[in-house]
C-alpha atoms as a printed R data frame, in Angstrom:
    type eleno elety resid chain resno       x      y       z
1   ATOM     1    CA   UNK     A     1   0.000  0.000   0.000
2   ATOM     2    CA   UNK     A     2   1.363  3.404  -0.984
3   ATOM     3    CA   UNK     A     3   1.654  6.261   1.449
4   ATOM     4    CA   UNK     A     4   1.065  9.778   0.201
5   ATOM     5    CA   UNK     A     5   2.086 13.306   1.077
6   ATOM     6    CA   UNK     A     6  -0.792 15.625   0.125
7   ATOM     7    CA   UNK     A     7  -0.607 19.351  -0.570
8   ATOM     8    CA   UNK     A     8  -3.586 21.617  -1.275
9   ATOM     9    CA   UNK     A     9  -2.743 24.147  -4.004
10  ATOM    10    CA   UNK     A    10  -6.046 25.216  -5.618
11  ATOM    11    CA   UNK     A    11  -4.297 28.035  -7.486
12  ATOM    12    CA   UNK     A    12  -2.711 25.416  -9.737
13  ATOM    13    CA   UNK     A    13  -5.093 25.839 -12.697
14  ATOM    14    CA   UNK     A    14  -4.180 29.527 -12.844
15  ATOM    15    CA   UNK     A    15  -0.498 28.642 -12.583
16  ATOM    16    CA   UNK     A    16  -0.847 26.166 -15.444
17  ATOM    17    CA   UNK     A    17  -2.458 28.834 -17.610
18  ATOM    18    CA   UNK     A    18   0.518 31.090 -16.942
19  ATOM    19    CA   UNK     A    19   3.139 28.374 -17.355
20  ATOM    20    CA   UNK     A    20   5.526 30.555 -15.333
21  ATOM    21    CA   UNK     A    21   7.282 29.053 -12.317
22  ATOM    22    CA   UNK     A    22   7.315 32.558 -10.769
23  ATOM    23    CA   UNK     A    23   3.643 33.313 -11.417
24  ATOM    24    CA   UNK     A    24   1.892 35.210  -8.604
25  ATOM    25    CA   UNK     A    25  -1.673 33.915  -8.000
26  ATOM    26    CA   UNK     A    26  -4.427 36.371  -7.071
27  ATOM    27    CA   UNK     A    27  -5.019 37.043  -3.397
28  ATOM    28    CA   UNK     A    28  -8.331 35.144  -3.406
29  ATOM    29    CA   UNK     A    29  -6.658 31.936  -4.619
30  ATOM    30    CA   UNK     A    30  -3.917 32.228  -2.005
31  ATOM    31    CA   UNK     A    31  -6.510 32.848   0.695
32  ATOM    32    CA   UNK     A    32  -8.377 29.680  -0.305
33  ATOM    33    CA   UNK     A    33  -5.111 27.725  -0.240
34  ATOM    34    CA   UNK     A    34  -4.354 28.956   3.260
35  ATOM    35    CA   UNK     A    35  -7.856 28.562   4.687
36  ATOM    36    CA   UNK     A    36  -8.351 25.053   3.281
37  ATOM    37    CA   UNK     A    37  -4.798 23.752   3.640
38  ATOM    38    CA   UNK     A    38  -5.979 20.930   5.923
39  ATOM    39    CA   UNK     A    39  -8.623 19.713   3.467
40  ATOM    40    CA   UNK     A    40  -6.648 16.556   2.493
41  ATOM    41    CA   UNK     A    41  -7.090 15.299   6.059
42  ATOM    42    CA   UNK     A    42 -10.620 14.375   4.990
43  ATOM    43    CA   UNK     A    43  -9.434 11.614   2.654
44  ATOM    44    CA   UNK     A    44  -5.832 10.884   3.714
45  ATOM    45    CA   UNK     A    45  -5.323  7.445   5.249
46  ATOM    46    CA   UNK     A    46  -3.468  6.440   8.389
47  ATOM    47    CA   UNK     A    47   0.257  6.879   7.777
48  ATOM    48    CA   UNK     A    48  -0.210  9.573   5.102
49  ATOM    49    CA   UNK     A    49   0.981 13.143   5.582
50  ATOM    50    CA   UNK     A    50  -0.483 16.545   4.715
51  ATOM    51    CA   UNK     A    51   2.067 19.276   3.953
52  ATOM    52    CA   UNK     A    52   0.794 22.631   5.188
53  ATOM    53    CA   UNK     A    53   1.542 26.085   3.839
54  ATOM    54    CA   UNK     A    54   1.804 27.430   7.391
55  ATOM    55    CA   UNK     A    55   2.744 25.771  10.656
56  ATOM    56    CA   UNK     A    56   0.213 23.368  12.212
57  ATOM    57    CA   UNK     A    57  -2.292 25.104  14.493
58  ATOM    58    CA   UNK     A    58  -2.003 24.187  18.144
59  ATOM    59    CA   UNK     A    59  -5.719 23.464  18.493
60  ATOM    60    CA   UNK     A    60  -5.551 20.238  16.482
61  ATOM    61    CA   UNK     A    61  -6.502 18.913  13.041
62  ATOM    62    CA   UNK     A    62 -10.295 19.192  13.320
63  ATOM    63    CA   UNK     A    63 -10.343 22.924  14.128
64  ATOM    64    CA   UNK     A    64 -11.925 25.063  11.444
65  ATOM    65    CA   UNK     A    65 -13.754 22.169   9.805
66  ATOM    66    CA   UNK     A    66 -17.466 22.844   9.433
67  ATOM    67    CA   UNK     A    67 -19.289 19.532   9.524
68  ATOM    68    CA   UNK     A    68 -22.880 19.085  10.602
69  ATOM    69    CA   UNK     A    69 -23.971 16.135  12.767
70  ATOM    70    CA   UNK     A    70 -20.600 14.347  12.744
71  ATOM    71    CA   UNK     A    71 -16.971 14.836  11.846
72  ATOM    72    CA   UNK     A    72 -15.055 12.999   9.149
73  ATOM    73    CA   UNK     A    73 -11.379 12.827  10.074
74  ATOM    74    CA   UNK     A    74  -8.370 10.638   9.424
75  ATOM    75    CA   UNK     A    75  -5.221  9.492  11.190
76  ATOM    76    CA   UNK     A    76  -2.983 11.397   8.799
77  ATOM    77    CA   UNK     A    77  -0.508 13.869  10.252
78  ATOM    78    CA   UNK     A    78   0.542 17.405   9.483
79  ATOM    79    CA   UNK     A    79   3.884 17.937   7.836
80  ATOM    80    CA   UNK     A    80   5.843 21.160   7.484
81  ATOM    81    CA   UNK     A    81   8.900 21.601   5.277
82  ATOM    82    CA   UNK     A    82  11.268 21.113   8.216
83  ATOM    83    CA   UNK     A    83   9.835 17.612   8.745
84  ATOM    84    CA   UNK     A    84  10.268 16.313   5.179
85  ATOM    85    CA   UNK     A    85  13.605 14.642   5.807
86  ATOM    86    CA   UNK     A    86  12.443 12.910   8.973
87  ATOM    87    CA   UNK     A    87   9.643 10.969   7.256
88  ATOM    88    CA   UNK     A    88  10.586  7.325   7.891
89  ATOM    89    CA   UNK     A    89  11.513  5.159   4.903
90  ATOM    90    CA   UNK     A    90   8.920  2.646   3.744
91  ATOM    91    CA   UNK     A    91  10.264 -0.733   2.732
92  ATOM    92    CA   UNK     A    92   9.384 -2.524  -0.484
93  ATOM    93    CA   UNK     A    93   8.516  0.479  -2.657
94  ATOM    94    CA   UNK     A    94   9.457  0.258  -6.339
95  ATOM    95    CA   UNK     A    95   8.650  1.863  -9.674
96  ATOM    96    CA   UNK     A    96   7.916  5.583  -9.850
97  ATOM    97    CA   UNK     A    97   7.949  6.187  -6.110
98  ATOM    98    CA   UNK     A    98  10.793  7.915  -4.319
99  ATOM    99    CA   UNK     A    99  13.671  6.206  -2.559
100 ATOM   100    CA   UNK     A   100  11.982  7.060   0.715
101 ATOM   101    CA   UNK     A   101   8.888  5.150  -0.395
102 ATOM   102    CA   UNK     A   102   6.510  8.136  -0.503
103 ATOM   103    CA   UNK     A   103   4.398  9.545  -3.335
104 ATOM   104    CA   UNK     A   104   3.902 13.306  -3.326
105 ATOM   105    CA   UNK     A   105   0.374 14.198  -4.409
106 ATOM   106    CA   UNK     A   106  -0.556 17.888  -4.607
107 ATOM   107    CA   UNK     A   107  -3.974 19.076  -5.781
108 ATOM   108    CA   UNK     A   108  -2.307 19.605  -9.145
109 ATOM   109    CA   UNK     A   109   1.139 19.985 -10.711
110 ATOM   110    CA   UNK     A   110   2.651 23.055 -12.372
111 ATOM   111    CA   UNK     A   111   6.061 24.729 -12.631
112 ATOM   112    CA   UNK     A   112   4.931 27.035  -9.805
113 ATOM   113    CA   UNK     A   113   3.991 24.106  -7.539
114 ATOM   114    CA   UNK     A   114   7.299 22.357  -8.221
115 ATOM   115    CA   UNK     A   115   9.272 25.527  -7.452
116 ATOM   116    CA   UNK     A   116   7.362 26.221  -4.241
117 ATOM   117    CA   UNK     A   117   7.838 22.672  -3.004
118 ATOM   118    CA   UNK     A   118  11.520 22.596  -3.904
119 ATOM   119    CA   UNK     A   119  12.056 25.841  -1.988
120 ATOM   120    CA   UNK     A   120  10.296 24.302   1.018
121 ATOM   121    CA   UNK     A   121  12.776 21.449   1.093
122 ATOM   122    CA   UNK     A   122  10.877 18.706  -0.726
123 ATOM   123    CA   UNK     A   123  13.479 16.235  -2.076
124 ATOM   124    CA   UNK     A   124  13.956 16.309  -5.883
125 ATOM   125    CA   UNK     A   125  13.063 12.616  -6.224
126 ATOM   126    CA   UNK     A   126   9.538 13.480  -5.048
127 ATOM   127    CA   UNK     A   127   9.109 16.163  -7.736
128 ATOM   128    CA   UNK     A   128   8.566 15.852 -11.502
129 ATOM   129    CA   UNK     A   129  11.258 17.052 -13.890
130 ATOM   130    CA   UNK     A   130  10.830 20.036 -16.197
131 ATOM   131    CA   UNK     A   131  10.138 17.670 -19.114
132 ATOM   132    CA   UNK     A   132   7.509 15.819 -17.092
133 ATOM   133    CA   UNK     A   133   5.858 19.094 -16.135
134 ATOM   134    CA   UNK     A   134   5.714 20.097 -19.804
135 ATOM   135    CA   UNK     A   135   3.946 16.822 -20.631
136 ATOM   136    CA   UNK     A   136   1.559 17.315 -17.733
137 ATOM   137    CA   UNK     A   137   0.691 20.865 -18.786
138 ATOM   138    CA   UNK     A   138  -0.032 19.707 -22.335
139 ATOM   139    CA   UNK     A   139  -2.270 16.891 -21.066
140 ATOM   140    CA   UNK     A   140  -4.061 19.350 -18.745
141 ATOM   141    CA   UNK     A   141  -5.110 21.573 -21.645
142 ATOM   142    CA   UNK     A   142  -8.670 21.381 -22.952
143 ATOM   143    CA   UNK     A   143  -7.132 20.337 -26.247
144 ATOM   144    CA   UNK     A   144  -6.907 16.795 -24.910
145 ATOM   145    CA   UNK     A   145 -10.701 16.601 -24.537
146 ATOM   146    CA   UNK     A   146 -11.126 17.944 -28.087
147 ATOM   147    CA   UNK     A   147  -8.792 15.267 -29.460
148 ATOM   148    CA   UNK     A   148 -10.290 12.379 -27.489
149 ATOM   149    CA   UNK     A   149 -13.846 13.395 -28.333
150 ATOM   150    CA   UNK     A   150 -12.942 13.400 -32.018
151 ATOM   151    CA   UNK     A   151 -11.366  9.962 -31.644
152 ATOM   152    CA   UNK     A   152 -14.428  8.703 -29.748
153 ATOM   153    CA   UNK     A   153 -16.732  9.855 -32.547
154 ATOM   154    CA   UNK     A   154 -14.552  7.946 -35.017
155 ATOM   155    CA   UNK     A   155 -14.524  4.754 -32.947
156 ATOM   156    CA   UNK     A   156 -18.245  4.804 -31.993
157 ATOM   157    CA   UNK     A   157 -20.023  6.601 -34.846
158 ATOM   158    CA   UNK     A   158 -23.375  4.840 -34.370
159 ATOM   159    CA   UNK     A   159 -23.902  6.171 -30.839
160 ATOM   160    CA   UNK     A   160 -23.361  9.755 -32.020
161 ATOM   161    CA   UNK     A   161 -25.331  9.303 -35.231
162 ATOM   162    CA   UNK     A   162 -28.315  7.854 -33.366
163 ATOM   163    CA   UNK     A   163 -28.195 10.610 -30.771
164 ATOM   164    CA   UNK     A   164 -27.476  8.524 -27.673
165 ATOM   165    CA   UNK     A   165 -24.240 10.484 -27.313
166 ATOM   166    CA   UNK     A   166 -23.591 14.076 -28.338
167 ATOM   167    CA   UNK     A   167 -20.566 16.291 -28.334
168 ATOM   168    CA   UNK     A   168 -18.266 18.067 -30.745
169 ATOM   169    CA   UNK     A   169 -15.752 20.860 -30.472
170 ATOM   170    CA   UNK     A   170 -13.132 22.760 -32.439
171 ATOM   171    CA   UNK     A   171  -9.622 23.827 -31.473
172 ATOM   172    CA   UNK     A   172  -8.987 27.299 -32.884
173 ATOM   173    CA   UNK     A   173  -5.723 29.218 -33.026
174 ATOM   174    CA   UNK     A   174  -6.988 32.289 -34.943
175 ATOM   175    CA   UNK     A   175  -9.937 34.633 -34.550
176 ATOM   176    CA   UNK     A   176 -11.119 33.629 -38.028
177 ATOM   177    CA   UNK     A   177 -11.261 29.990 -36.957
178 ATOM   178    CA   UNK     A   178 -13.218 30.942 -33.824
179 ATOM   179    CA   UNK     A   179 -15.718 32.903 -35.951
180 ATOM   180    CA   UNK     A   180 -16.091 30.023 -38.402
181 ATOM   181    CA   UNK     A   181 -16.748 27.498 -35.611
182 ATOM   182    CA   UNK     A   182 -19.315 29.788 -33.972
183 ATOM   183    CA   UNK     A   183 -21.040 30.245 -37.318
184 ATOM   184    CA   UNK     A   184 -21.170 26.475 -37.761
185 ATOM   185    CA   UNK     A   185 -22.474 25.722 -34.242
186 ATOM   186    CA   UNK     A   186 -24.774 28.713 -33.757
187 ATOM   187    CA   UNK     A   187 -25.075 29.260 -30.011
188 ATOM   188    CA   UNK     A   188 -21.557 28.438 -28.809
189 ATOM   189    CA   UNK     A   189 -19.305 28.262 -25.779
190 ATOM   190    CA   UNK     A   190 -15.757 29.584 -25.958
191 ATOM   191    CA   UNK     A   191 -13.231 28.106 -23.551
192 ATOM   192    CA   UNK     A   192  -9.657 28.993 -22.640
193 ATOM   193    CA   UNK     A   193  -7.184 26.078 -22.886
194 ATOM   194    CA   UNK     A   194  -6.356 26.238 -19.167
195 ATOM   195    CA   UNK     A   195  -8.900 27.284 -16.551
196 ATOM   196    CA   UNK     A   196 -10.969 25.694 -13.835
197 ATOM   197    CA   UNK     A   197 -14.078 25.827 -11.609
198 ATOM   198    CA   UNK     A   198 -16.323 27.119 -14.383
199 ATOM   199    CA   UNK     A   199 -14.029 30.042 -15.197
200 ATOM   200    CA   UNK     A   200 -12.290 30.749 -18.468
201 ATOM   201    CA   UNK     A   201 -15.500 30.193 -20.433
202 ATOM   202    CA   UNK     A   202 -17.551 32.630 -22.486
203 ATOM   203    CA   UNK     A   203 -20.997 31.981 -24.035
204 ATOM   204    CA   UNK     A   204 -21.809 33.269 -27.518
205 ATOM   205    CA   UNK     A   205 -25.531 33.634 -28.169
206 ATOM   206    CA   UNK     A   206 -25.375 34.309 -31.908
207 ATOM   207    CA   UNK     A   207 -22.744 35.707 -34.264
208 ATOM   208    CA   UNK     A   208 -19.579 36.993 -32.619
209 ATOM   209    CA   UNK     A   209 -20.101 40.431 -31.109
210 ATOM   210    CA   UNK     A   210 -17.335 42.944 -30.488
211 ATOM   211    CA   UNK     A   211 -17.310 41.806 -26.836
212 ATOM   212    CA   UNK     A   212 -17.023 38.157 -27.895
213 ATOM   213    CA   UNK     A   213 -14.170 38.953 -30.264
214 ATOM   214    CA   UNK     A   214 -12.338 40.855 -27.550
215 ATOM   215    CA   UNK     A   215 -12.604 37.863 -25.170
216 ATOM   216    CA   UNK     A   216 -11.369 35.481 -27.883
217 ATOM   217    CA   UNK     A   217  -8.460 37.754 -28.829
218 ATOM   218    CA   UNK     A   218  -7.321 38.118 -25.217
219 ATOM   219    CA   UNK     A   219  -7.403 34.340 -24.782
220 ATOM   220    CA   UNK     A   220  -5.555 33.739 -28.062
221 ATOM   221    CA   UNK     A   221  -2.862 36.208 -27.047
222 ATOM   222    CA   UNK     A   222  -2.441 34.766 -23.540
223 ATOM   223    CA   UNK     A   223  -2.888 31.039 -24.146
224 ATOM   224    CA   UNK     A   224  -2.543 30.534 -27.893
225 ATOM   225    CA   UNK     A   225  -5.900 28.911 -28.641
226 ATOM   226    CA   UNK     A   226  -9.634 28.844 -27.947
227 ATOM   227    CA   UNK     A   227 -11.878 25.800 -27.776
228 ATOM   228    CA   UNK     A   228 -15.310 26.306 -29.352
229 ATOM   229    CA   UNK     A   229 -18.218 23.933 -28.768
230 ATOM   230    CA   UNK     A   230 -21.993 24.104 -29.209
231 ATOM   231    CA   UNK     A   231 -23.868 25.680 -26.315
232 ATOM   232    CA   UNK     A   232 -25.985 22.762 -25.149
233 ATOM   233    CA   UNK     A   233 -29.291 22.836 -23.299
234 ATOM   234    CA   UNK     A   234 -27.840 21.349 -20.131
235 ATOM   235    CA   UNK     A   235 -30.061 19.354 -17.771
236 ATOM   236    CA   UNK     A   236 -27.554 17.832 -15.369
237 ATOM   237    CA   UNK     A   237 -23.807 18.000 -14.699
238 ATOM   238    CA   UNK     A   238 -21.863 15.016 -13.439
239 ATOM   239    CA   UNK     A   239 -18.458 13.402 -13.780
240 ATOM   240    CA   UNK     A   240 -16.681 10.087 -13.705
241 ATOM   241    CA   UNK     A   241 -13.628  9.810 -11.485
242 ATOM   242    CA   UNK     A   242 -10.626  7.640 -12.354
243 ATOM   243    CA   UNK     A   243  -7.240  6.864 -10.840
244 ATOM   244    CA   UNK     A   244  -4.090  6.862 -12.972
245 ATOM   245    CA   UNK     A   245  -0.858  5.191 -11.932
246 ATOM   246    CA   UNK     A   246   2.157  4.666 -14.171
247 ATOM   247    CA   UNK     A   247   0.104  4.575 -17.376
248 ATOM   248    CA   UNK     A   248  -2.705  2.413 -16.002
249 ATOM   249    CA   UNK     A   249  -6.211  3.824 -15.433
250 ATOM   250    CA   UNK     A   250  -9.057  2.401 -13.351
251 ATOM   251    CA   UNK     A   251 -12.590  3.655 -12.776
252 ATOM   252    CA   UNK     A   252 -13.423  4.815  -9.237
253 ATOM   253    CA   UNK     A   253 -16.949  6.221  -9.222
254 ATOM   254    CA   UNK     A   254 -19.452  8.929 -10.100
255 ATOM   255    CA   UNK     A   255 -19.432 12.571  -9.078
256 ATOM   256    CA   UNK     A   256 -22.786 14.370  -9.047
257 ATOM   257    CA   UNK     A   257 -22.327 18.092  -8.582
258 ATOM   258    CA   UNK     A   258 -24.218 21.339  -8.926
259 ATOM   259    CA   UNK     A   259 -23.133 24.621 -10.483
260 ATOM   260    CA   UNK     A   260 -24.342 28.200 -10.470
261 ATOM   261    CA   UNK     A   261 -26.026 29.633 -13.614
262 ATOM   262    CA   UNK     A   262 -22.573 30.931 -14.541
263 ATOM   263    CA   UNK     A   263 -21.076 27.449 -14.344
264 ATOM   264    CA   UNK     A   264 -19.156 27.903 -11.074
265 ATOM   265    CA   UNK     A   265 -18.928 24.851  -8.804
266 ATOM   266    CA   UNK     A   266 -21.553 24.897  -6.020
267 ATOM   267    CA   UNK     A   267 -21.325 21.520  -4.289
268 ATOM   268    CA   UNK     A   268 -21.108 17.726  -4.541
269 ATOM   269    CA   UNK     A   269 -23.432 14.916  -3.493
270 ATOM   270    CA   UNK     A   270 -22.010 12.375  -1.035
271 ATOM   271    CA   UNK     A   271 -23.835  9.088  -1.619
272 ATOM   272    CA   UNK     A   272 -23.309  5.369  -2.365
273 ATOM   273    CA   UNK     A   273 -22.569  4.525  -5.985
274 ATOM   274    CA   UNK     A   274 -25.820  2.565  -6.395
275 ATOM   275    CA   UNK     A   275 -27.838  5.612  -5.374
276 ATOM   276    CA   UNK     A   276 -25.985  7.899  -7.776
277 ATOM   277    CA   UNK     A   277 -26.461  5.408 -10.595
278 ATOM   278    CA   UNK     A   278 -30.160  5.243  -9.787
279 ATOM   279    CA   UNK     A   279 -30.433  9.043  -9.987
280 ATOM   280    CA   UNK     A   280 -28.756  9.086 -13.397
281 ATOM   281    CA   UNK     A   281 -30.962  6.242 -14.670
282 ATOM   282    CA   UNK     A   282 -33.801  8.767 -14.944
283 ATOM   283    CA   UNK     A   283 -31.897 10.264 -17.859
284 ATOM   284    CA   UNK     A   284 -29.611  7.593 -19.349
285 ATOM   285    CA   UNK     A   285 -29.473  3.824 -19.143
286 ATOM   286    CA   UNK     A   286 -27.072  2.099 -16.726
287 ATOM   287    CA   UNK     A   287 -25.757  0.096 -19.685
288 ATOM   288    CA   UNK     A   288 -24.733  3.318 -21.445
289 ATOM   289    CA   UNK     A   289 -22.847  4.516 -18.356
290 ATOM   290    CA   UNK     A   290 -20.935  1.233 -18.279
291 ATOM   291    CA   UNK     A   291 -20.050  1.582 -21.974
292 ATOM   292    CA   UNK     A   292 -18.906  5.164 -21.461
293 ATOM   293    CA   UNK     A   293 -16.653  4.406 -18.496
294 ATOM   294    CA   UNK     A   294 -15.098  1.422 -20.327
295 ATOM   295    CA   UNK     A   295 -14.414  3.600 -23.363
296 ATOM   296    CA   UNK     A   296 -12.832  6.247 -21.177
297 ATOM   297    CA   UNK     A   297 -10.587  3.728 -19.427
298 ATOM   298    CA   UNK     A   298  -9.440  2.592 -22.865
299 ATOM   299    CA   UNK     A   299  -8.880  6.108 -24.228
300 ATOM   300    CA   UNK     A   300  -7.132  7.429 -21.139
301 ATOM   301    CA   UNK     A   301  -4.928  4.339 -20.791
302 ATOM   302    CA   UNK     A   302  -3.729  4.186 -24.369
303 ATOM   303    CA   UNK     A   303  -3.701  7.699 -25.714
304 ATOM   304    CA   UNK     A   304  -2.744 10.538 -23.590
305 ATOM   305    CA   UNK     A   305  -1.778 10.634 -19.926
306 ATOM   306    CA   UNK     A   306   1.831 11.238 -18.862
307 ATOM   307    CA   UNK     A   307   3.277  7.860 -17.909
308 ATOM   308    CA   UNK     A   308   4.823  9.260 -14.713
309 ATOM   309    CA   UNK     A   309   1.575 10.704 -13.352
310 ATOM   310    CA   UNK     A   310  -0.041  9.177 -10.276
311 ATOM   311    CA   UNK     A   311  -3.336 10.636  -9.111
312 ATOM   312    CA   UNK     A   312  -7.001 11.280  -9.877
313 ATOM   313    CA   UNK     A   313  -8.450 12.016 -13.312
314 ATOM   314    CA   UNK     A   314 -11.923 13.538 -13.482
315 ATOM   315    CA   UNK     A   315 -13.978 13.561 -16.688
316 ATOM   316    CA   UNK     A   316 -16.835 16.078 -16.693
317 ATOM   317    CA   UNK     A   317 -20.036 15.108 -18.514
318 ATOM   318    CA   UNK     A   318 -23.574 16.389 -18.875
319 ATOM   319    CA   UNK     A   319 -27.078 15.303 -19.748
320 ATOM   320    CA   UNK     A   320 -28.464 17.557 -22.474
321 ATOM   321    CA   UNK     A   321 -31.917 18.187 -23.860
322 ATOM   322    CA   UNK     A   322 -32.541 17.684 -27.579
323 ATOM   323    CA   UNK     A   323 -35.440 18.419 -29.911
324 ATOM   324    CA   UNK     A   324 -35.365 14.936 -31.481
325 ATOM   325    CA   UNK     A   325 -37.154 11.603 -30.960
326 ATOM   326    CA   UNK     A   326 -34.519 10.937 -28.275
327 ATOM   327    CA   UNK     A   327 -35.223 13.872 -25.914
328 ATOM   328    CA   UNK     A   328 -32.087 13.440 -23.792
329 ATOM   329    CA   UNK     A   329 -28.520 12.535 -24.610
330 ATOM   330    CA   UNK     A   330 -25.211 12.166 -22.827
331 ATOM   331    CA   UNK     A   331 -22.205 14.345 -23.556
332 ATOM   332    CA   UNK     A   332 -19.477 11.958 -22.338
333 ATOM   333    CA   UNK     A   333 -16.435 14.201 -22.480
334 ATOM   334    CA   UNK     A   334 -16.901 17.891 -21.715
335 ATOM   335    CA   UNK     A   335 -13.440 18.247 -20.203
336 ATOM   336    CA   UNK     A   336 -10.714 16.305 -18.417
337 ATOM   337    CA   UNK     A   337  -9.255 17.319 -15.052
338 ATOM   338    CA   UNK     A   338  -5.810 15.809 -14.616
339 ATOM   339    CA   UNK     A   339  -5.755 16.617 -10.901
340 ATOM   340    CA   UNK     A   340  -7.782 16.262  -7.755
341 ATOM   341    CA   UNK     A   341 -11.316 17.637  -7.863
342 ATOM   342    CA   UNK     A   342 -14.063 18.283  -5.350
343 ATOM   343    CA   UNK     A   343 -15.808 15.305  -6.924
344 ATOM   344    CA   UNK     A   344 -12.858 13.145  -5.943
345 ATOM   345    CA   UNK     A   345 -13.126 14.501  -2.398
346 ATOM   346    CA   UNK     A   346 -16.846 13.644  -2.256
347 ATOM   347    CA   UNK     A   347 -16.089 10.142  -3.532
348 ATOM   348    CA   UNK     A   348 -13.607  9.572  -0.712
349 ATOM   349    CA   UNK     A   349 -16.085 10.903   1.853
350 ATOM   350    CA   UNK     A   350 -18.792  8.559   0.579
351 ATOM   351    CA   UNK     A   351 -16.521  5.568   1.177
352 ATOM   352    CA   UNK     A   352 -16.327  6.497   4.883
353 ATOM   353    CA   UNK     A   353 -20.077  6.734   5.526
354 ATOM   354    CA   UNK     A   354 -22.742  4.102   6.256
355 ATOM   355    CA   UNK     A   355 -24.767  3.231   3.149
356 ATOM   356    CA   UNK     A   356 -27.957  4.784   4.486
357 ATOM   357    CA   UNK     A   357 -26.337  8.223   4.829
358 ATOM   358    CA   UNK     A   358 -26.232 10.914   2.180
359 ATOM   359    CA   UNK     A   359 -24.584 14.295   2.343
360 ATOM   360    CA   UNK     A   360 -23.472 17.371   0.488
361 ATOM   361    CA   UNK     A   361 -19.952 18.727   0.320
362 ATOM   362    CA   UNK     A   362 -19.303 22.317  -0.675
363 ATOM   363    CA   UNK     A   363 -16.874 25.195  -0.298
364 ATOM   364    CA   UNK     A   364 -18.261 28.290   1.420
365 ATOM   365    CA   UNK     A   365 -16.813 31.758   0.871
366 ATOM   366    CA   UNK     A   366 -17.828 34.389   3.415
367 ATOM   367    CA   UNK     A   367 -16.178 37.434   4.990
368 ATOM   368    CA   UNK     A   368 -13.110 37.009   2.816
369 ATOM   369    CA   UNK     A   369 -12.386 33.464   4.007
370 ATOM   370    CA   UNK     A   370 -13.086 29.936   2.810
371 ATOM   371    CA   UNK     A   371 -14.251 26.854   4.635
372 ATOM   372    CA   UNK     A   372 -15.653 23.518   3.619
373 ATOM   373    CA   UNK     A   373 -19.025 22.344   4.789
374 ATOM   374    CA   UNK     A   374 -20.464 18.829   4.934
375 ATOM   375    CA   UNK     A   375 -24.187 18.468   5.537
376 ATOM   376    CA   UNK     A   376 -25.502 14.954   6.241
377 ATOM   377    CA   UNK     A   377 -29.058 13.717   5.766
378 ATOM   378    CA   UNK     A   378 -30.912 10.422   5.562
379 ATOM   379    CA   UNK     A   379 -31.351  8.859   2.129
């Protein structure tokens, strides 16, 4: 069994967009990182460690956690940079793990994260190389979802032709290409290559307006491309969570989450897998979900992920409404998150609860600070 050192760096999507190891995240992102630095204690296992950005508080690991009815905690320990070299060796570790037998697992990787951790004393054998970080950044771009969706449509044309599955997108590197794709799709969604939590997206209701063109030009100048996809009539957001390790990918479970009208993350359901599957069965067949997750395991295992990467992979999906004989369809690949997600957190929390319990996990922002909240209720 592997032991992990976790590190919460939610600013990582912004750092990836920059690509600069000396990028300075906005104050709000740094505040979230500080306020929620102990979040990995919710899913870390006994023997794991959580590296903090500040020294451990004297009041103990559960302080500051907002949980209603009961507390979910672990036996993991805090770790500050001065403790890194005193972590005891673990015998019998091979492969991509460090000589000490630990796997370092931040929320996400970027040149900024690697620099910060190196400066805090994390040993080099626990950090990816510059070449590995380049591969990770490329795989973290929305371009990967565009490529895999195109491949999926080629491999399974009947499902898309019949309307069981939907989804198409274009990768544009010029404003003319963006305009052409929007003209082809009609109502469209523009997306920056690197962004997260519902940000970095821009809806286009008709032909490109001056405001739309300005957004596209800024994104092209900063990140080199814009993804364009049809603006779907969305009914339900959800995701499938996977685990990647040295080129191998396995399915872990479903993530049912809610978003604001602007697409910003608003919370995750904590529930047994059977209950989540039953909720989705109102829209799509269980057999289709099985086919989709098997196809994703195949695509992710053989096509795209950096071979050195160990950690979660989340694939966002949605149920969409259509004006056809099949009123609902599944978009199986909206985007890929090559990092931890709140859906992954909710999946770990569900594994710790009795089957009759349900809950909701969310991040609350109030008075300039962030906290997580878990609300439990009977199924």
